[in-house]
C-alpha positions as CSV (number, residue, x, y, z in Angstrom):
1,M,54.3,72.3,26.3
2,V,50.9,72.9,26.7
3,E,49.3,75.6,29.4
4,I,47.4,74.0,32.1
5,V,43.5,75.3,32.1
6,N,41.7,74.2,35.1
7,I,43.2,72.5,38.7
8,I,41.2,69.2,39.7
9,A,40.5,70.1,43.7
10,G,42.2,68.0,46.0
11,S,44.2,66.3,43.8
12,P,48.3,66.0,43.7
13,C,48.9,69.0,41.4
14,D,46.6,71.4,43.5
15,S,47.9,70.3,46.3
16,C,51.4,70.9,45.5
17,G,50.7,74.5,44.3
18,I,50.2,74.6,40.7
19,R,47.9,76.7,39.2
20,K,45.6,77.5,36.5
21,G,47.7,79.4,33.8
22,D,50.9,78.0,34.6
23,T,52.4,76.3,31.4
24,L,53.6,72.0,31.2
25,L,56.6,71.9,30.2
26,K,58.1,68.4,31.1
27,I,57.4,65.4,33.0
28,N,60.2,63.6,34.6
29,G,62.3,65.0,32.2
30,H,60.2,64.3,28.9
31,C,59.1,67.1,26.8
32,I,55.0,67.0,26.7
33,T,53.2,67.7,23.7
34,D,49.7,65.7,23.6
35,V,47.6,63.9,25.7
36,L,49.6,60.2,24.9
37,D,52.8,61.7,26.5
38,Y,50.9,63.1,29.1
39,M,49.0,59.7,30.4
40,Y,52.0,57.6,29.9
41,Y,54.9,59.9,32.0
42,A,52.2,60.9,34.7
43,A,51.7,57.1,35.3
44,E,54.4,56.8,37.4
45,S,54.1,56.6,41.3
46,D,57.0,59.3,41.5
47,V,56.7,62.4,39.2
48,R,58.6,65.8,39.0
49,L,57.1,68.5,36.9
50,D,58.7,70.9,35.0
51,I,56.2,74.2,35.2
52,L,56.5,77.6,33.3
53,R,55.1,80.2,34.9
54,N,55.5,83.7,34.6
55,G,58.4,83.1,32.2
56,E,60.1,81.5,35.3
57,E,61.0,77.8,34.8
58,L,59.8,76.0,38.3
59,V,60.1,72.4,39.6
60,F,57.2,70.4,41.2
61,E,57.8,67.0,42.6
62,I,54.9,64.9,43.3
63,K,54.7,61.0,44.9
64,K,51.1,59.3,44.5
65,N,49.7,56.0,43.8
66,E,50.5,54.7,40.3
67,Y,48.3,55.5,37.5
68,D,46.5,58.0,39.9
69,D,45.5,61.3,37.8
70,L,47.6,64.6,38.5
71,G,44.8,66.4,38.5
72,L,45.2,68.7,35.1
73,G,43.2,69.9,32.6
74,F,43.7,71.1,29.3
75,S,41.9,73.3,26.6
76,T,41.3,69.9,24.5
77,F,41.1,66.4,25.4
78,L,43.9,65.6,22.9
79,M,45.8,68.5,24.5
80,D,46.0,70.1,20.8
81,S,44.0,69.4,17.8
82,K,43.1,66.8,16.1
83,Q,45.0,65.1,13.3
84,R,42.5,65.1,10.0
85,C,42.5,62.6,7.5
86,S,44.9,63.2,4.5
87,N,43.3,60.6,2.3
88,R,40.5,61.3,-0.6
89,C,38.8,57.4,-0.2
90,I,36.8,56.1,-3.0
91,F,34.4,54.9,-0.2
92,C,34.4,57.8,2.0
93,F,31.3,58.0,3.5
94,I,31.4,61.7,4.3
95,D,32.1,62.6,1.1
96,Q,28.5,61.1,0.2
97,M,27.0,63.5,2.8
98,P,24.3,66.1,1.7
99,P,25.1,69.9,2.0
100,N,24.0,72.2,4.8
101,M,24.3,69.8,7.3
102,R,26.5,70.8,10.8
103,E,30.1,71.4,10.5
104,T,31.1,68.7,12.8
105,L,30.0,65.8,10.3
106,Y,32.2,66.7,7.6
107,F,35.2,66.6,9.8
108,K,37.7,63.5,9.1
109,D,39.8,62.3,11.8
110,D,42.5,59.9,11.3
111,D,44.3,60.1,14.5
112,A,45.8,57.2,16.3
113,R,45.0,59.1,19.7
114,L,41.6,58.7,19.3
115,S,42.4,54.7,18.4
116,F,44.0,54.3,21.6
117,L,42.0,56.5,23.9
118,H,38.4,56.0,22.0
119,G,38.3,52.7,19.7
120,N,38.7,54.9,16.2
121,Y,40.4,53.3,13.6
122,V,43.2,55.1,11.5
123,T,45.0,54.6,8.4
124,L,48.1,55.4,9.7
125,T,49.1,57.7,6.3
126,N,49.5,60.7,8.4
127,L,52.1,58.8,10.6
128,E,56.0,59.0,10.2
129,Q,58.1,56.4,11.5
130,S,58.7,58.8,14.9
131,D,54.9,58.4,15.3
132,I,55.3,54.5,15.0
133,D,58.4,54.5,17.2
134,R,56.4,56.6,20.1
135,I,53.4,53.7,20.0
136,I,56.1,51.2,20.5
137,A,57.7,52.6,22.9
138,M,54.5,53.3,24.8
139,K,53.0,50.1,23.9
140,I,49.8,51.3,22.7
141,N,47.4,49.0,20.8
142,I,45.5,50.9,18.1
143,N,42.7,50.0,15.6
144,V,43.7,50.1,11.6
145,S,41.7,50.9,8.5
146,V,43.7,48.2,6.6
147,H,41.4,47.5,3.2
148,T,44.0,45.9,1.1
149,T,47.6,44.7,1.9
150,N,48.4,45.6,-2.6
151,P,50.0,48.2,-1.9
152,E,48.8,49.6,-5.8
153,L,45.4,49.0,-5.0
154,R,45.5,50.7,-1.8
155,V,47.0,54.0,-3.2
156,K,43.9,53.5,-5.5
157,M,41.1,53.2,-2.9
158,M,42.6,55.8,-0.5
159,R,43.7,58.0,-3.5
160,N,47.2,58.9,-1.5
161,K,50.3,58.0,-2.8
162,F,51.9,57.1,0.3
163,A,48.9,54.6,1.3
164,G,50.9,51.7,-0.2
165,E,54.3,52.5,1.9
166,K,52.7,53.4,5.4
167,L,52.0,49.2,5.2
168,K,55.1,48.7,6.7
169,Y,54.0,49.8,9.8
170,I,51.4,47.4,10.2
171,K,54.2,45.2,10.6
172,Q,56.8,47.0,12.5
173,M,54.3,47.0,15.0
174,T,52.9,43.6,15.0
175,D,56.5,42.6,15.1
176,S,57.4,44.9,18.5
177,G,53.9,43.1,20.3
178,I,51.5,45.7,19.7
179,R,47.8,44.6,19.0
180,L,46.0,45.7,16.2
181,N,42.0,45.2,15.7
182,C,41.6,45.5,11.7
183,Q,38.9,47.0,9.5
184,I,38.4,46.5,5.5
185,V,36.1,48.0,4.1
186,C,34.9,45.4,1.4
187,C,34.1,47.6,-2.2
188,P,32.6,45.0,-4.8
189,E,34.8,44.2,-8.0
190,I,37.4,46.5,-6.4
191,N,39.4,45.1,-3.0
192,D,36.8,42.1,-2.3
193,G,37.1,38.1,-4.2
194,A,40.7,37.5,-5.0
195,E,42.1,40.7,-3.4
196,L,40.3,40.1,0.1
197,E,41.9,36.8,-0.1
198,R,44.9,38.3,-0.5
199,T,44.6,40.8,2.4
200,L,43.4,37.7,4.9
201,N,46.4,36.0,4.1
202,D,48.8,38.6,4.8
203,L,47.1,39.9,8.1
204,G,47.3,36.5,9.0
205,S,50.7,36.0,8.7
206,L,51.3,39.0,11.1
207,M,49.8,36.3,13.6
208,P,49.3,36.4,16.9
209,N,49.3,40.3,16.7
210,I,46.5,40.8,14.6
211,E,43.5,40.7,17.4
212,S,40.8,40.9,15.1
213,I,39.2,41.9,11.5
214,A,36.1,42.7,10.3
215,V,35.1,42.9,7.3
216,V,32.0,45.6,6.2
217,P,30.6,46.3,2.9
218,V,30.7,49.7,1.5
219,G,27.7,52.1,2.0
220,I,26.2,54.4,-0.8
221,T,23.9,57.1,-0.5
222,K,22.2,58.9,-3.0
223,Y,24.9,61.7,-3.0
224,R,27.5,60.6,-5.1
225,E,28.0,62.7,-8.2
226,N,30.9,62.9,-9.5
227,L,32.8,60.3,-7.1
228,F,33.8,57.1,-7.8
229,P,31.4,54.3,-9.6
230,L,30.7,51.7,-6.5
231,T,27.9,49.3,-6.3
232,V,26.6,47.8,-3.2
233,F,26.7,44.0,-2.7
234,S,24.5,42.0,-4.3
235,K,22.9,38.5,-2.8
236,E,25.2,36.6,-5.0
237,G,28.2,38.9,-4.2
238,A,27.4,39.1,0.0
239,G,27.8,35.1,0.1
240,E,30.6,34.9,-1.8
241,T,32.4,36.9,0.8
242,I,31.1,35.4,3.3
243,D,32.3,32.2,1.9
244,I,35.7,33.4,1.4
245,I,35.7,34.8,5.1
246,E,34.8,31.7,6.7
247,K,37.2,29.8,4.7
248,F,40.1,32.2,6.7
249,Q,38.3,31.6,9.6
250,N,38.4,27.4,9.3
251,R,42.2,28.5,9.1
252,F,42.6,30.3,12.1
253,I,40.8,28.6,14.2
254,E,43.1,25.3,13.1
255,K,46.3,27.4,13.6
256,Y,45.3,29.7,16.3
257,G,42.5,28.4,17.9
258,R,40.1,31.6,16.7
259,R,38.0,32.9,13.7
260,V,39.9,36.3,14.3
261,V,38.0,37.4,11.0
262,F,34.3,38.2,10.9
263,P,32.0,39.3,8.5
264,S,29.5,42.2,9.6
265,D,25.7,41.7,10.4
266,E,24.7,43.5,6.8
267,F,26.7,40.5,4.6
268,F,24.7,37.8,6.4
269,I,21.3,40.1,6.0
270,T,22.1,40.6,2.0
271,A,23.1,37.4,1.4
272,E,19.8,36.0,3.4
273,R,21.2,34.0,5.1
274,E,20.8,33.0,9.0
275,L,22.8,34.9,11.6
276,P,25.2,32.7,13.1
277,D,25.2,31.5,17.1
278,S,26.8,33.1,19.5
279,G,29.9,30.9,19.3
280,Y,30.6,32.1,16.2
281,Y,31.8,35.6,17.8
282,E,33.7,34.5,20.4
283,D,34.2,37.5,22.5
284,Y,32.4,40.0,19.9
285,P,36.1,41.7,19.6
286,Q,34.6,43.6,16.3
287,Y,30.9,44.8,18.3
288,E,31.4,48.5,17.5
289,N,32.2,47.7,13.8
290,G,28.6,45.7,13.4
291,V,30.0,42.6,13.7
292,G,27.6,40.3,16.2
293,I,25.3,43.2,17.0
294,L,22.0,41.4,15.9
295,R,22.9,38.0,17.6
296,S,23.7,39.5,20.4
297,L,20.8,41.4,20.5
298,I,18.7,38.5,19.9
299,D,20.2,36.5,22.8
300,E,19.9,39.5,25.4
301,F,16.3,39.4,24.6
302,G,15.6,36.3,24.8
303,D,17.4,35.8,28.3
304,A,15.4,39.2,29.4
305,L,12.4,37.8,28.0
306,E,12.3,34.4,30.0
307,D,12.0,36.2,33.5
308,A,10.2,39.3,32.9
309,E,6.8,39.9,34.2
310,F,4.1,42.1,32.8
311,S,0.4,42.6,33.2
312,G,-2.0,45.0,31.9
313,I,-2.4,46.7,28.2
314,R,-0.2,48.3,26.4
315,H,0.9,49.5,22.9
316,V,4.3,50.7,21.7
317,T,6.3,51.2,18.5
318,V,9.3,50.5,17.8
319,A,11.3,52.6,14.5
320,T,14.1,50.7,12.8
321,G,16.0,50.5,10.0
322,K,15.4,47.7,7.2
323,A,18.4,45.8,7.9
324,P,17.5,45.1,11.7
325,Y,13.8,45.1,10.9
326,P,12.9,41.1,10.8
327,V,14.9,40.6,13.7
328,I,13.7,43.9,15.6
329,K,9.9,42.2,14.1
330,M,10.7,38.8,15.8
331,L,11.3,40.0,19.0
332,A,8.5,41.8,18.9
333,E,6.6,39.1,17.9
334,R,8.1,36.8,21.0
335,A,6.9,39.3,23.9
336,E,3.4,40.0,22.6
337,N,3.2,35.9,22.2
338,K,4.6,35.6,26.0
339,F,2.2,38.8,27.1
340,S,-1.2,38.9,25.4
341,G,-2.1,42.3,26.4
342,L,0.7,43.7,24.8
343,K,0.8,44.9,21.5
344,C,4.5,46.0,19.8
345,D,4.6,47.6,16.2
346,V,7.6,47.3,14.1
347,F,8.0,50.3,11.6
348,P,10.9,49.8,8.9
349,V,11.6,53.3,8.1
350,R,13.2,53.9,4.5
351,N,16.0,56.5,4.5
352,D,14.8,58.8,1.8
353,F,17.7,61.6,3.5
354,F,20.6,59.4,2.4
355,G,18.8,56.8,0.1
356,E,17.3,53.7,0.0
357,T,20.6,51.8,-0.4
358,I,21.4,52.8,3.2
359,T,19.2,50.4,5.8
360,V,21.3,50.6,9.2
361,T,19.3,52.1,11.9
362,G,21.8,54.6,13.0
363,L,21.4,57.0,9.6
364,I,17.9,57.2,10.4
365,T,16.8,61.0,10.7
366,A,14.1,62.8,12.5
367,Q,12.3,64.2,9.4
368,D,12.1,60.6,7.9
369,L,10.9,59.4,11.0
370,I,7.9,62.1,11.2
371,N,7.5,61.6,7.0
372,Q,6.7,58.1,7.2
373,L,4.9,58.1,11.0
374,K,3.3,61.0,10.8
375,G,-0.9,60.1,11.0
376,K,-0.1,56.4,12.2
377,D,-1.3,55.2,15.7
378,L,1.9,54.7,17.5
379,G,0.4,53.7,20.6
380,E,1.5,55.3,24.1
381,R,5.6,55.9,23.3
382,L,7.9,55.2,20.4
383,L,10.7,53.1,20.5
384,I,14.2,54.6,18.7
385,S,17.8,53.5,19.0
386,E,20.1,55.9,20.5
387,S,22.3,55.6,17.4
388,M,20.2,57.5,15.5
389,L,21.4,60.2,18.4
390,M,24.6,62.1,18.7
391,T,26.3,60.5,21.6
392,G,24.9,62.2,25.0
393,S,22.2,64.5,23.1
394,N,18.8,63.9,21.8
395,I,20.1,65.7,18.2
396,F,19.6,63.4,15.2
397,L,21.8,64.0,12.2
398,D,19.8,66.4,10.5
399,D,19.8,68.3,13.5
400,M,16.3,68.0,14.7
401,T,15.6,66.5,18.2
402,T,13.4,63.9,19.4
403,D,11.1,67.0,20.9
404,D,10.6,68.3,17.2
405,V,9.7,64.5,16.3
406,E,7.3,64.3,19.4
407,R,5.6,67.2,18.7
408,E,5.1,66.4,15.1
409,L,4.4,62.8,16.0
410,S,2.2,63.7,19.1
411,T,3.8,61.0,21.0
412,E,6.6,60.0,23.5
413,I,9.8,58.9,22.3
414,T,12.0,56.9,24.4
415,A,15.9,55.9,23.1
416,V,16.8,52.6,23.8
417,K,20.2,51.2,23.8
418,N,21.5,48.7,21.5
419,D,21.0,46.1,24.6
420,G,18.3,43.3,24.3
421,Y,17.7,43.8,27.6
422,E,17.2,47.3,27.7
423,L,14.9,47.0,24.3
424,L,12.6,44.7,26.4
425,D,12.7,47.0,29.2
426,A,11.3,49.3,27.1
427,I,8.9,47.6,25.6
428,L,7.2,46.4,28.7
429,Y,7.8,49.4,30.9
430,S,9.0,52.4,29.9
C-alpha cells in the first residue's frame, strides 16, 4: 500500500473521485508495493482500484486507453526508498571519493527498478528469487554489472559472499526471454586476460538474450588509501584487452550476426589505437557506458560542418578532459580550416581534484577549470560538456556552479550536450 500525494487534474483518477491522501491498496486485485507494480498493473484498459480512505476500503472502476496514465502521484518516484548496494567492490568509484562532498554523491544504489526505468546497472546481489520471478513475469529487461562469471572471483571482487551464487539469476532471466545489457569493469591482473575470456565465453553461451556487453577500464582516483591495490591499464594491457574483445566479436558475428561485446573508448585511447568507424558500433547499444561516444561525435560534427555557414570573427575555448582532447582538438581545427574568421582553442584540463589518472571530461570540477584557465584568453565564451554538471542543473561535482566559474574567469559559459551537431553550433553561434 502507498499513500497518494497528488492527483493530476483531468486524469482518470481525478474524474472518478480519488483524492489526495487516499491510500492505494490494489490494482486489479494485485497488491501495490512500488512503481513497477503500479506501472505494470495499471497498463490495462479496465482497471479496478482498491482504495483506503479514513479507515474505509473503497473500490473505483476505471475505463481508459491501454497504457494511459491513471494520474496518481506519490511521495517518491519509486513509491518507496531506493535499494542500497550491499557490495564493497574493490573498484568502487564512490569509495574513492574525497571527503566532505555533498551527501548524495556517496549513495550507492543497486536497484533493479532503476535499471528498467533509467538504465542503471545492478549486480543482483540484493535480489531474491521472488524478485527474479517478478522480473520474468513482468518481462522487464534490465542491465547487469557482471564483472566476472567466475563465482569465486566475483565474491572477491565484490566482497559479497552471495555475489557468486547470484550469477544463476542471469541464466534464469535469459532462459525466460529477458534481454540483458551487461557491463564488465575490467581491472588489470584481476579479471582481464584469461578471466575476461572466460566471462565472455560464458555470456556468449546465453545468447541470443544477451543484448550487449560493455568492457570498461577501472577508474582510479588519488583517494585509495587503505583500499584494495589496483592499477590502471598500460598501453600494452589495453591493446591486449581490445584484442581479446575483438576475437569474441568475430565469433559472435559468425554465429549471431552481431558483435555483442564492445570495449569502451578509453581502451582505444590508452592503447593509442585509431577509433573504429561507425559500423563497428552497430546501433551503439552501450553508448551510455562510453562505447562509441567519440566516433559518434566525430561523425555528427562532420555532417554538421558540411552544411554549416559562418561569417565574421569569433574566438571561443573548449575545455575538455585529457582523454578526449585529441579528438576535440581535431574537430576544432576542422572548423577553423573551413571558416577563416574562427578561432577555437581547446584546453585539456588536468584532473587535480580526483588525480591525474582520471582523464574523462565528466569528472572535471569547477575548481580545476578555474585554477587552470584563469588569466588565459578564452575569447568570448567557454564551452564545457554538460556531463560536468549535475543533471538538470549548473552545479559541478565540487558544488560550485557555472556562475562561480563565469565570475572567476570573466567569461560566459555554455554547457554543451555530447552531440556533434550541438558542439559545432555552440562553437559557431552560441
